[in-house]
C-alpha positions, 0 to 999 in steps of 0.5 A: 568912602566916597563923600558923595557916598556918605551922603547917600548913606545918611540919606539912604530911607529917603532914596530909597522912597524915591525911588519907589515913588520912580517907578512908580509914577512911571508904571502904565497900562503898556507893556513896551512901555513898561520894557523901555523904562524898566530897562532905563531906570537899571542904569540909576545915575548920580541923583545929584538933582534930588539930593540937592532938594533933599538936602535943602531940606533938610538944611531947614529943618527935615525931608519930608514926604513933600521933599522927596516927592518933590525930588521924584518930580524933578528927577523924571523931568531931568531924565524926559530932557535926557531922553529928549537931547538924546535924540537931538543929538542922535546919540548912542550911549549915555554914562556908557550904556545905549540910549533909547533911541539906539536900542529902539528908534526916536520914534519910541525916545521921544513918546518915552520921554514925552511919558516923563514930562508928562508924569512929571508934571502929574506928581508935582501935583501930587505937593497940593503946592503952586510953586513946586508946580509952578518952578516943574513948568518953568523949567521945563521952558529953561531947558528947552531954552538953554538947547535954542540958545545953544543951537543959535550960538552954533548956528550964528557963531555968538563965541563969547563966555556971556552967551555961555553963561547964559546956555549953562544958566539955563540948561544946566543950571536951573536944575539944580537952582529948580531942585533947591526952591523945592526944598525951601517950598516943602519946609515953609521956608520962602524968605531970604534964605531961599535967595542965599541957596538959590545963588549956591545952586545957581554956581552949583549948576554951572560948576556941573556943566564947566566939568563937564565941559571940560571933559570934551578937551581929554581922551577917556574912556570913563566919561561915556562920550567920544573926545571933541562930541561937542566941538562937533556939534558945533558947541563952543564951550570956556576951555575954548573961548578962552583961548580965542581971546588970548591967543595971538591973533593969527592963531585966533583968527585960524580957530576961528574961521574952522568953526564957522566952516560948513563942513563938518568937522574932521577929526583932523580939525577936532585935534588942532581946536583940542591942542590949541584949547589945552596950548592957551591956557583953556583948561587951567582957566576952566578949573580955576574960574569952578576953584572961584564959584567953589570960594564965593558958593563957600561963602554964601553958605556960611550964612546958614550956620549948619552943619548940613553945609558940609554935606553941599560943599562936600557934593560940589567938591564931587562934581568939580573932581569927578571922573564922568 
């Protein structure tokens, strides 16, 4: 059995309660809304984020009802962001399934996403913990800022690692940091342990996004998105950033000129950029960066002296080695 299946099995009662809370919270009086949501929820994701909430609570004393409610709140907001992202990116598939905007239209998808956002906040209030409510509100702002940062970088050609890591801290790592924060709040932890587990979650989130970005440079039906999709949208991620910095000046300038052209990149342009990235060590560098972050993350977890940290490490290793 894989590590993530082991963790899911260990949290089975809590995850079942999570599903019940999400279904109950998203129930509505509108038959179309219910139909769209029911179909959407039938394709359940990996649930990494609620598992992190629960593992943090487990690390700090036990998974209580507040932690499960908080986990449901953040999972609903995460899914709201995915629904809205699919509209923004005009995506017709996510992880092998048709998106809401593809099945219905952008109008329906935006309204469903808004419904998720509102109910995420509503659910957060059920914890009666202002820190949890504030965390959800702050997270919504950070996710939006991360997307705007990415748009800005693409339009104004901010091609450097500092800008890249700022984007992924906002658009991806913030979710995981919020998850562990909630797990801590719901078990009464608000000391050095909160800061430490947040540092771990930041590294976890960065690894998650770097691995996602690596997928863009490989052909695979498993991944669930077209090769070069990020490049087509003007997103220059860590593998290509490294290649641009370490290739010969002439070759790097050619690639930068290609990225700055106003027309939509052709399939041939995408292939040139992908081949350039592979040839100049971009993929190897991205993997090395994740391994360095893994080492830092494990060192942080050693402070807790708890067997639960092995589950955090197993989840991190899954993120680094996953195929989709």
